[in-house]
C-alpha positions as a Markdown table, in Angstrom:
| # | Residue | x | y | z |
|---|---|---|---|---|
| 1 | Met | 139.3 | 80.3 | 194.7 |
| 2 | Ala | 140.7 | 76.9 | 193.8 |
| 3 | Ala | 141.4 | 74.2 | 196.5 |
| 4 | Phe | 144.2 | 71.8 | 196.0 |
| 5 | Glu | 144.8 | 68.6 | 197.9 |
| 6 | Thr | 148.3 | 68.4 | 199.1 |
| 7 | Ser | 148.4 | 65.0 | 200.3 |
| 8 | Arg | 147.4 | 61.7 | 198.8 |
| 9 | Pro | 146.4 | 58.4 | 200.5 |
| 10 | Ala | 148.4 | 55.5 | 199.9 |
| 11 | Thr | 147.1 | 53.6 | 197.0 |
| 12 | Gly | 148.1 | 50.2 | 198.3 |
| 13 | Ser | 148.9 | 48.9 | 194.9 |
| 14 | Leu | 151.2 | 45.8 | 194.9 |
| 15 | Phe | 153.6 | 47.4 | 192.4 |
| 16 | Gly | 153.8 | 50.8 | 194.4 |
| 17 | Gly | 154.4 | 48.8 | 197.6 |
| 18 | Arg | 157.1 | 46.6 | 196.2 |
| 19 | Leu | 158.8 | 49.5 | 194.7 |
| 20 | Ala | 158.7 | 51.3 | 198.0 |
| 21 | Asn | 160.2 | 48.3 | 199.8 |
| 22 | Leu | 162.8 | 48.1 | 197.1 |
| 23 | Phe | 163.7 | 51.8 | 197.5 |
| 24 | Ala | 163.8 | 51.4 | 201.4 |
| 25 | Ala | 166.2 | 48.3 | 201.1 |
| 26 | Leu | 168.5 | 50.4 | 198.7 |
| 27 | Ile | 168.7 | 53.3 | 201.2 |
| 28 | Glu | 169.3 | 50.8 | 204.1 |
| 29 | Trp | 172.2 | 49.0 | 202.1 |
| 30 | Asn | 173.7 | 52.4 | 201.3 |
| 31 | Asp | 173.8 | 53.7 | 204.8 |
| 32 | Arg | 175.3 | 50.5 | 206.1 |
| 33 | Arg | 178.0 | 50.7 | 203.2 |
| 34 | Val | 178.8 | 54.3 | 204.1 |
| 35 | Thr | 178.9 | 53.5 | 207.8 |
| 36 | Arg | 181.1 | 50.5 | 207.4 |
| 37 | Lys | 183.4 | 52.5 | 205.1 |
| 38 | Ala | 183.7 | 55.3 | 207.6 |
| 39 | Leu | 184.2 | 52.9 | 210.6 |
| 40 | Ser | 186.9 | 50.9 | 208.7 |
| 41 | Lys | 189.0 | 54.0 | 208.3 |
| 42 | Leu | 189.4 | 54.4 | 212.1 |
| 43 | Thr | 192.1 | 52.9 | 214.2 |
| 44 | Asp | 191.7 | 50.1 | 216.5 |
| 45 | Arg | 192.1 | 52.6 | 219.3 |
| 46 | Glu | 189.6 | 54.9 | 218.0 |
| 47 | Leu | 187.1 | 52.0 | 217.5 |
| 48 | Asp | 187.8 | 51.0 | 221.2 |
| 49 | Asp | 187.1 | 54.6 | 222.2 |
| 50 | Ile | 183.4 | 54.2 | 220.8 |
| 51 | Gly | 183.1 | 50.6 | 222.2 |
| 52 | Leu | 183.6 | 48.7 | 218.9 |
| 53 | Ser | 186.3 | 46.4 | 217.4 |
| 54 | Arg | 187.1 | 45.3 | 214.0 |
| 55 | Gly | 185.0 | 42.1 | 214.4 |
| 56 | Asp | 182.0 | 44.3 | 215.1 |
| 57 | Leu | 182.3 | 45.9 | 211.7 |
| 58 | Asp | 181.5 | 42.5 | 210.1 |
| 59 | Ala | 177.9 | 42.7 | 211.8 |
| 60 | Leu | 177.2 | 45.7 | 209.6 |
| 61 | Arg | 177.5 | 43.4 | 206.5 |
| 62 | Gly | 174.1 | 41.9 | 207.2 |
């Protein structure tokens, strides 16, 4: 019977870490973009219902 290792420890390589950071930043940017787009389609009244205003949407640009 053969044994297979199903998990690998992090290599800690500089390139791998930077690539992971870049990928995480891209995911965060896209999440903010999708959220901002969805919220911008709401009316002022709908935004008020969830405790937001148009000015609050600018904070999502960060």
